C-alpha positions as CSV (number, residue, x, y, z in Angstrom):
1,M,117.3,-117.8,-68.2
2,T,116.4,-115.1,-70.4
3,Y,118.4,-112.1,-70.5
4,F,115.3,-110.2,-69.2
5,C,114.9,-112.2,-66.3
6,I,118.9,-112.0,-65.5
7,L,118.6,-108.2,-65.4
8,I,115.6,-108.8,-62.9
9,L,117.0,-111.1,-60.7
10,S,120.5,-108.1,-60.7
11,A,118.1,-105.6,-59.6
12,V,116.7,-107.6,-56.5
13,I,119.5,-108.8,-55.3
14,G,121.4,-105.3,-55.7
15,F,118.5,-103.6,-54.0
16,S,116.9,-106.0,-51.7
17,P,118.7,-105.6,-47.9
18,A,118.2,-110.0,-47.5
19,F,121.2,-110.0,-49.8
20,G,123.9,-109.0,-47.9
21,Q,122.8,-105.6,-46.9
22,K,122.2,-104.6,-43.0
23,L,119.0,-103.8,-42.2
24,A,118.1,-100.5,-40.9
25,K,117.9,-100.5,-37.2
26,P,114.5,-99.3,-35.7
27,V,114.1,-95.9,-34.5
28,K,113.3,-96.1,-30.8
29,K,110.4,-93.9,-29.2
30,S,111.7,-91.6,-26.9
31,K,110.0,-92.2,-23.2
32,P,107.5,-89.2,-22.4
33,V,108.5,-87.4,-20.0
34,S,105.8,-86.8,-17.2
35,A,104.7,-83.4,-16.5
36,F,106.7,-83.3,-12.5
37,Q,109.9,-84.2,-14.7
38,D,108.8,-81.5,-17.1
39,L,108.4,-78.7,-15.1
40,V,112.0,-79.9,-13.0
41,N,113.4,-79.1,-16.8
42,T,111.6,-76.1,-17.0
43,E,112.9,-74.5,-13.6
44,R,116.7,-75.8,-14.3
45,A,117.0,-74.4,-17.8
46,F,115.6,-70.9,-16.7
47,A,118.3,-71.2,-13.6
48,D,120.7,-72.1,-16.8
49,L,119.5,-68.7,-19.0
50,A,119.9,-66.5,-15.6
51,A,123.5,-67.9,-15.6
52,K,124.2,-67.5,-19.2
53,K,122.2,-64.7,-20.2
54,G,121.5,-63.0,-17.3
55,I,118.5,-61.9,-14.8
56,M,116.4,-60.0,-16.8
57,A,116.6,-61.8,-19.7
58,A,116.0,-65.0,-18.0
59,F,113.1,-63.8,-16.1
60,T,111.4,-62.0,-19.2
61,A,111.4,-65.1,-21.0
62,N,109.8,-67.2,-18.3
63,L,107.5,-64.7,-16.4
64,S,103.7,-64.8,-17.4
65,D,102.3,-61.4,-18.5
66,S,101.0,-61.2,-15.2
67,G,103.4,-62.9,-13.4
68,V,104.3,-61.3,-9.8
69,L,107.9,-60.9,-8.3
70,F,108.0,-59.1,-4.7
71,R,110.4,-56.0,-5.2
72,P,110.0,-56.0,-2.2
73,G,106.1,-55.9,-2.2
74,P,104.1,-57.5,-5.1
75,V,104.4,-55.9,-8.5
76,N,104.0,-57.4,-12.5
77,G,107.6,-58.8,-12.9
78,Q,107.4,-57.8,-16.9
79,A,106.6,-53.9,-15.6
80,W,109.2,-53.9,-13.4
81,F,111.5,-55.3,-15.3
82,E,111.0,-53.0,-17.7
83,K,111.2,-49.9,-16.0
84,M,114.4,-51.1,-13.7
85,G,116.1,-52.9,-16.9
86,E,118.9,-55.5,-16.2
87,T,119.8,-56.6,-12.6
88,R,123.6,-56.8,-12.1
89,G,125.0,-59.7,-10.3
90,K,124.5,-63.1,-10.6
91,L,121.5,-65.4,-9.2
92,T,122.1,-69.1,-9.2
93,W,119.4,-71.7,-7.5
94,E,118.6,-75.3,-8.2
95,P,115.0,-76.9,-7.3
96,V,115.0,-79.4,-4.6
97,L,111.2,-80.3,-4.2
98,A,108.3,-80.0,-6.9
99,Q,104.8,-80.3,-7.0
100,V,102.3,-80.6,-9.9
101,S,98.1,-80.7,-10.1
102,N,96.0,-83.5,-11.1
103,S,95.7,-81.6,-14.2
104,G,99.6,-81.4,-15.0
105,D,99.1,-78.0,-16.2
106,F,99.6,-76.2,-12.7
107,G,102.7,-76.5,-10.2
108,F,105.8,-75.6,-7.9
109,T,109.1,-75.7,-7.0
110,T,111.6,-74.8,-4.1
111,G,114.8,-74.8,-3.7
112,P,118.2,-72.6,-2.3
113,F,119.2,-69.7,-4.3
114,Y,122.2,-67.7,-4.1
115,Y,123.0,-63.9,-5.4
116,K,126.4,-62.7,-5.6
117,P,125.7,-58.7,-6.5
118,D,129.1,-58.0,-8.6
119,S,132.5,-60.1,-9.3
120,L,134.2,-59.2,-5.4
121,P,134.1,-61.8,-3.1
122,C,131.2,-62.1,-0.3
123,E,133.6,-61.0,2.1
124,I,133.2,-57.3,1.0
125,V,129.8,-57.4,-0.7
126,N,126.5,-58.4,1.0
127,C,125.9,-62.3,-1.0
128,T,122.8,-63.4,0.0
129,W,121.9,-67.2,0.7
130,G,118.2,-68.5,0.4
131,Q,115.5,-70.6,-0.5
132,Y,112.6,-69.5,-3.2
133,L,109.3,-70.6,-3.9
134,S,108.1,-70.8,-7.7
135,V,104.5,-71.4,-8.7
136,W,104.2,-72.1,-12.9
137,K,101.0,-72.5,-15.1
138,K,101.3,-74.1,-18.4
139,N,99.7,-71.4,-21.1
140,S,97.2,-72.1,-24.2
141,D,100.3,-73.5,-25.9
142,G,100.9,-75.6,-23.1
143,V,105.0,-74.1,-22.0
144,W,105.3,-73.3,-18.3
145,K,104.9,-70.0,-17.2
146,L,106.3,-68.1,-13.8
147,M,102.7,-67.0,-12.3
148,I,104.7,-65.9,-9.1
149,D,108.0,-65.8,-7.6
150,F,109.4,-65.2,-3.8
151,G,112.2,-66.5,-1.2
152,A,113.7,-66.2,1.8
153,R,116.6,-65.1,3.3
154,H,118.6,-67.7,5.6
155,P,122.3,-68.6,6.5
156,E,124.5,-69.6,4.1
157,K,124.2,-72.6,2.4
158,P,125.4,-74.5,-0.7
159,V,123.8,-74.4,-4.1
160,K,123.9,-77.9,-5.4
161,R,121.9,-79.9,-8.2
162,V,120.4,-82.8,-6.7
163,S,117.3,-85.5,-7.4
164,V,114.1,-83.5,-7.1
165,K,111.8,-85.1,-5.1
166,P,107.8,-84.4,-4.9
167,A,106.5,-82.6,-1.8
168,D,103.9,-84.8,-1.7
169,D,103.9,-88.5,-3.1
170,S,100.4,-89.5,-2.3
171,K,98.0,-89.5,-5.2
172,F,94.2,-89.6,-5.3
173,R,91.5,-88.0,-6.8
174,F,88.2,-86.1,-5.6
175,R,85.3,-85.0,-7.4
176,V,85.1,-81.0,-7.9
177,N,82.3,-79.1,-7.1
178,P,81.7,-76.9,-10.0
179,E,79.9,-74.7,-7.6
180,E,82.9,-73.9,-5.2
181,N,84.7,-70.6,-5.3
182,T,88.1,-72.1,-4.1
183,L,89.9,-69.1,-4.3
184,D,87.7,-66.9,-2.3
185,T,87.6,-70.3,0.2
186,L,91.6,-70.0,1.1
187,M,92.0,-66.2,0.7
188,A,89.6,-66.4,4.1
189,F,91.4,-68.9,5.6
190,D,94.6,-67.0,5.2
191,R,92.1,-63.8,6.6
192,N,91.2,-65.7,9.6
193,L,94.4,-65.9,10.4
194,T,94.1,-62.7,12.0
195,D,94.7,-62.3,15.6
196,S,92.8,-59.5,17.0
197,L,92.2,-60.5,20.3
198,G,95.6,-62.3,22.1
199,K,99.2,-62.7,21.4
200,K,99.1,-66.3,21.0
201,G,96.4,-66.5,17.8
202,Y,98.4,-66.9,14.9
203,G,101.2,-69.2,15.5
204,I,98.4,-71.5,16.8
205,R,95.7,-71.4,13.9
206,I,98.9,-71.8,11.0
207,Q,100.1,-74.5,12.4
208,R,96.5,-76.3,12.4
209,T,96.6,-75.5,8.8
210,L,99.8,-76.9,8.1
211,H,99.8,-80.8,5.9
212,K,101.9,-83.1,8.1
213,K,104.5,-82.4,5.3
214,A,104.6,-79.1,5.2
215,L,107.6,-77.2,4.5
216,V,108.0,-73.5,6.7
217,L,110.7,-70.8,4.6
218,A,111.2,-67.8,6.9
219,D,113.7,-64.7,6.7
220,R,116.8,-65.5,9.0
221,F,115.6,-69.4,9.2
222,L,116.9,-72.5,7.8
223,P,114.0,-74.2,5.8
224,R,112.0,-76.1,8.7
225,T,109.1,-78.3,8.7
226,A,105.7,-78.7,10.0
227,A,107.3,-81.4,12.9
228,N,109.6,-78.9,13.4
229,P,108.8,-74.9,12.5
230,G,111.5,-74.0,15.3
231,K,110.9,-70.0,16.6
232,I,109.3,-69.3,13.3
233,Y,106.0,-68.5,14.1
234,S,106.7,-67.5,17.8
235,E,108.6,-64.6,16.6
236,M,105.7,-63.3,14.3
237,E,103.1,-63.3,17.8
238,G,101.6,-60.4,18.6
239,F,98.4,-58.6,17.6
240,T,98.7,-60.2,14.2
241,R,96.4,-58.9,10.7
242,V,96.8,-61.0,7.7
243,K,95.9,-59.4,4.9
244,P,95.6,-61.7,1.6
245,V,96.2,-60.1,-2.1
246,G,95.4,-62.6,-4.4
247,G,96.4,-66.1,-5.9
248,M,95.5,-69.0,-8.1
249,V,93.9,-72.4,-8.0
250,A,94.4,-75.1,-10.3
251,S,91.6,-76.6,-12.3
252,S,91.8,-79.8,-10.9
253,R,91.2,-78.0,-7.8
254,D,93.8,-79.9,-5.6
255,L,96.6,-77.4,-6.1
256,A,96.5,-73.4,-5.5
257,Y,98.5,-70.3,-3.9
258,T,97.8,-67.4,-1.8
259,Y,99.6,-64.4,-1.0
260,G,99.2,-61.1,1.0
261,S,100.6,-59.0,3.8
262,I,100.9,-59.7,7.4
263,E,101.6,-57.1,9.9
264,V,102.4,-57.7,13.8
265,R,101.9,-55.4,17.0
266,D,103.0,-55.3,20.1
267,S,99.6,-53.4,21.0
268,K,96.8,-52.4,18.7
269,Y,98.3,-49.0,17.8
270,T,102.5,-49.9,17.8
271,S,103.8,-51.7,14.9
272,L,106.8,-54.7,15.7
273,D,107.7,-56.2,12.2
274,K,105.6,-56.3,8.8
275,Y,106.0,-59.8,6.3
276,H,105.0,-60.8,3.0
277,Y,104.0,-64.4,2.3
278,L,103.5,-66.7,-0.2
279,R,101.3,-69.9,0.7
280,I,101.0,-73.5,-1.7
281,W,97.8,-75.2,-0.6
282,K,97.1,-78.8,-1.2
283,R,93.8,-81.0,-0.9
284,E,93.8,-84.0,1.1
285,P,92.1,-86.9,0.3
286,S,89.5,-85.7,2.7
287,G,89.0,-82.4,0.5
288,K,90.2,-80.4,3.4
289,W,93.0,-77.8,2.2
290,S,96.0,-77.6,3.7
291,V,99.1,-75.2,3.8
292,L,102.1,-77.7,1.6
293,V,104.8,-74.6,1.8
294,D,104.4,-71.6,3.8
295,L,106.8,-68.7,3.1
296,S,107.4,-65.5,5.4
297,A,109.7,-62.7,4.3
298,L,110.3,-59.0,5.9
299,Q,109.3,-56.3,4.2
């Protein structure tokens, strides 16, 4: 064997992994995150940021430029924080239910929250427990942004991390009518809940509109379901007037929200209670719209 061949053989032996070196392990590709889990992760990161950096930092980082908060009525969230500054205290929350549209770029989460205004114990300061409802939409960069956030207060209930479930796990596709003005249709549904003739119209009409798996949230009540809303709607009976303000519809036209105000009177002139509401609408296989989450809170 020539000296040149020996050099070539030595080089192959020295550098070839087949001669004593371990083969590199193949890099495992990470499993793609579903739109549902991506939304849940975003909500949890939002809550974690509030715990670490404060309420204002968390909301201004996640709110859309047109995002709506209720303070107590609907306001532009970014403008409100710019004017009011930091909100003192600690706000804690966790999602328990979520839903994402067929388009994968629109969805909501809901779950318990807890607000402690300062470091003093709740026996001294007014701590608040309740359930929040947040609607999210992806922007042009594919980043989830908070479009509207609201909550109803209820008796004390622990806030803990659980496995988040879909509010309705039925899956179906349908043909979208491009001529349909979905938001106008849904706001008309809201407006038609108004009872101007009797004292029992609103509760009956809203319950007929609820999805079979609907979640019902209201001040003073723990979360209820469509099957057992308890006294939530009976306490809102009277001469009831519903005033929708706005909303948004997913591009896939299967998920949407509307919000506005409700006024209840014991006559045509004497006001009893005023509420703000936020509703999540979901399309059913028949094409009919029904309310998947109904939240109302006293003004």
